[in-house]
N, C-alpha and C positions, 0 to 999 in steps of 0.2 A: 211490191213497191218499186218505183223507178230507181235506177242507179243514182241519179243526181239527188233524189230525196235522201238516199242512204248517206251519201257524202255530206250533204247539208246537215243531216241529223247528227252525224259523227262530229262535225265541226261545232254545232250548237251544244251538244252534250259535253264536248271538251271545254268550251267556254264556261258552261254551267259548273263543271267540275272545279275550275279555278275559283269561281265565286264561292262554292260550298267549302272548298279547302280553306279559303280565307275566313269563312264563317267558323271554321274549326270543327266541321262535321266529320264523323268517322268514315273510313273507307267503305265500311259495310253499307252505311246509309246511302252514300254516293252511288255505289254500284247497284244497289237495289232500286233506287229511284230511277236511274238510267234505264234499267231493264223494263220498268213499268212504262216509261215514255216511249221506248222502242216498240214495245208490244202495242201500245195505244195507236201510234202512228201507222203501224202495219195494219192494225184492225180497221182504222178509220180511212186508210188509203188517201190521206191528205198530206199537204206540205206541213212539216213540223211547226211552222209559224202560223198556220191557218186552221188550227183546231177550232171546232165549233162546240157550243154547249151540247148539241144533240149527239155529237160523236163521243163526247166525254160520258154523257148519261148512258148511251148504248153500251159503251165499253164497261163501265162500272156496274151496269145493271145486268150483265150476263148471268143467266140463271145458274150456271155451274159454280159461280163464286160463293165462298162463304161470307158471312157478315163481316168477319174480321178482315178478310182480303179486300172486300168492298171499301171498308173504311180506310185501310192502309193505302190502297191504290189511289183513292180520291185525295188523300193527304199529299201524296207524291205529286199528283197532277196539279193540285193547288199551289204547291211550292214552285213547280216549274212555271206555271202561268204568271205567278206573282213576280218571279224573276224576269220573265220576258218583258213585263210592263216596267219594272224597275230599271231595266237596262235599255229601254226605248226600242225594243225589237218588235213591240206590239203596242197599240194604243189602248186596247181594252183587255180585260181579263175574262175569258169565256167561262172559267170555272166558277166565278161568282154568280153566274146565271144557272147554276145546277144545284140540286139539293145535296146537303152533306149527309152521307149514310150514317146511321147510328152505329156506334161501336158497341158490341155486346159487352155487358159487365163481366169482368173476369170472375171465374169460379175456381177456388183452389181445389185441385185434385191431388192430394198428397198420396204417396205410396203409403201403405199401412206398415206398422212396425214389423209385422211378420213377413211382409214382402221385402222390406229392406234387409231383414235378417237372411232371407232366402237369397237375395242378391249377393250378399257378402259371403254366403256359403258356396255360391255358384261360381263367383269370379275366380279365375285361375292366374291372371297376370297381375303382377304387383302394380304396374303402371295404371291399369284400369281400376284396380281396387282404390288406389290413391285418388283417382278422378271421382269415384263414387263418394269417398269420404269428404272431398272438398265441396261436393254438392250438398251432402247431408249435414256436415258439421260446420261449414262456413257459409252455406247458402249461396255458393258461387254459381253463376250461370255458365253454360258451356263455353262461350267465347272468353270468359274470364279464366276458366280452368285451362283452356288451350294455351294462354300466355303466362301461366304461373312461372315465376322466375325466382331463383334462389335469393336474390336481394329483396324480394317482397316479404320474406319471412324473417322476422326478428325474434330469434329464439330466446334471447336474454330477457326480453320483456313480454314474450309470448303473444305477439300480435302479427297480423298479416295486413299488408296494404293492398287494396284491390282497386284497380281502375275499371269502373263499370260503365253503365249506359251513359251516353253523352259525354264520355271522358271524365266523369266525376271520380275523384280518388278518395277513398275512405279507409280508415284503419279499423280493423275488427279483431277482438281478442281471439286467440287460438285455443281451440279445445285441446285438452291434454292428449287425446288420441292423435290429433294432427301435429302436435309438437313432436311426438314419437315418430310419426310418419316423416316429418320434415328432416329429422336427423339422418334419414337414409338417403337424402337427396343432396346434390351439390349446393354449396353456399352461393355459388355464382353460376350463371347460365340458366337456360330454360330447363324446367323439370321434364317437359315432354318434347324433346327435339323432333323435328320433322323426320319422316322416314326418308331413306336415301332417294326414293323415287321423286320426292318433292324437294330436290336439292336447293332450289332458290329460296324456299321458306326456312325460317329459323326454328319455328316451333310448329307443332301439329295444328291443323286447321280446326275450327269449331265443329265442322262436319265430321272430322276425325274423332273428336271427343264424343260427339253425339252417337256416332256409329259404334264406338267401343262400349259405351254404357248401354245403348239400346240392345246390342248383341247379348249382353249379360241378362237384360230384362227378358228377352225372347227365350233364352235358354232356361230361365227360371220360370217361364210360363206366365210372365206378368205383362198385362196390357198397359200401355202408357208410354210416356216419353221421359227422357232424362231430366227435364225441367221439374218433374214431380219431386225430385230430391230436394229442390229448393222449397217446394211447397211443404214437404215433410219438415224441413227446418223451421219455417215460419209457424206452422201449425203446432209442432211439438213444443216450441218455445212458449207459445201462448197456453197450450195445454198443461204445461208444467208450472204455470203460474207467473210467467214473466210479464212485466208491465207492458202494455201495448206500445207505449212511447219508446221503451227500450228496444222492443222488437222492431219498431219502425227504423231505429238507428242501425240495428244489426242487419236488417234486410236491405238497408241503404235505399229506402223508399223516399222520394221527394215529398210525397204527401201521405198524411195519416190515413186518408181515404183508401189508399191502395192497401195499406196494412190491415185496415178494418175488414177487408174482404176475408182475411184469414181468421178473424175472430168468429166468423159465422159457422165454422166447420166442426168444432169440437163436439162430437156426438156424446162423448163421455160426460162432458160438462153439462150438456143439455139434459142428459139422463139424471145427473145429480140434482139439477135444478128442478126437474119434474118431480123427483122423489121427495122434494121438500113440501110439495103441495099436500094439504090435508083438508078434507071436507069439514066445514064447521059442524061441531056436534050440537044437537038440540039441547038447549039449556035444561 
């Protein structure tokens, strides 16, 4: 890519950043979207304001990409093109002349009870153990765990306030094991301060949380990702008879459709249901 393209792209992405910040989008979304557009411009070898439908389709259609990546990248490109038109930097939106990739339906892959037990038996750092418990007993995502703060935990009323996806803030009851855990942490300040090497950050990064939990999973011989702790949370709540609407609130899902994915997994319930079948006896 030519040097002037790079400068132009940097300038354009800086303008777009201001727009997205005014929209209230998270830092993570802004950074990830910028990365997609940078790679697209490099891939297409065109000026960032002269993207064509063909370039977008070729980039999103790369065989190595997963269906999820395809859908995510296309969404970022659509947002970028829409912004270019809204701010009069382009007259037309090339992304509207491209097909929208299907986003695969989510499938819950919870860790099993015995695997969670194994993880808790394997973990040797208190900090990492707490991270695992926040995932399994409060359904927190890795980026939410990373910024756990003493002030989020109200031990008098036994609730935790979580700022999740899209900046939405919800209050969730604290499990008794987490109340005990919280008593060992400062009432003020981040629970997981950044390591000295990341002196500019106040708390550990989401990658740091991911790596800590993933390390325990690997040592315990468990395939999977830390997000499966959240899946265990949703699945176990439903498995133990919690109402699906209550689980929707506890998982902090915007839509009941998302929670409904979790109702499909309980093998134990499926077995119990099948056991109820009886062939009609001949009269």
